[in-house]
C-alpha positions, 0 to 999 in steps of 0.5 A: 431134801425137797419141800413138802407141799400140802394140798387142800383136800377136805380141810380148807387150810386157806380159809382157816388162814383167812378166818384167823387173819381177819379175826386178828385184824391183820392185813394180807399185805402185812403178812405177805411182806413178813413172809417175803422178809423171811425169804419166802417167794410169795406175792399177792397173787400166790397168797390169794391162791393160798387163801382160796385153796387154789394152790398147794402150800408148802409146810414151811409156809404154813409154819411161818404163817402160823407163827405170824398169826400167833396160833398153833399150826393145828388151828390151820387144819380145823 
């Protein structure tokens, strides 16, 4: 089955990721490294695009990001 892509529309998912990450004093570098260790194909450029809603995000990436940030996934959609 193909991976589901979530396109930012009226909700700034990337902005919410950045807001939560910075509020928790987590460096983007650390989050990227952890996602890479989990097997995600993500680098600084792609992560920048995700945080600025310039790229579609995969559902599995959202789950991993929410887990890393220690928040319920619904927090990313507020």
